[in-house]
C-alpha positions, -999 to 999 in steps of 0.1 A, spaced: 774 -587 -363 752 -611 -345 714 -612 -347 708 -594 -315 729 -563 -325 712 -564 -360 678 -564 -344 687 -536 -320 701 -515 -349 669 -520 -369 647 -510 -340 668 -479 -333 666 -469 -369 628 -472 -369 625 -451 -337 649 -425 -350 631 -422 -383 597 -415 -368 601 -378 -360 615 -368 -395 588 -389 -412 561 -372 -391 575 -338 -399 575 -346 -436 539 -357 -433 529 -325 -415 548 -304 -442 532 -324 -470 497 -318 -456 504 -281 -451 501 -282 -413 536 -268 -405 557 -239 -417 593 -239 -430 603 -220 -398 590 -249 -377 608 -274 -398 641 -255 -394 636 -254 -356 629 -291 -355 660 -298 -376 682 -277 -353 669 -298 -324 673 -333 -339 704 -329 -361 729 -329 -332 711 -358 -316 712 -379 -348 749 -371 -352 757 -383 -317 736 -414 -321 753 -422 -354 788 -417 -339 779 -440 -309 765 -466 -333 797 -465 -353 818 -471 -322 796 -499 -309 792 -518 -342 828 -515 -352 838 -538 -324 
């Protein structure tokens, strides 16, 4: 893996980790409910699975 792909993978990981970290922060501070967390999980889980599958294909080359 060259440096450009490594940098892009790190940047993508940071961008993808932002929503779950923010939801954790809101849950920790008591500003969200478990129902809202489940709703967010249902929205983001398929997206994360698709992105991980795409990354596996791209970085396996």
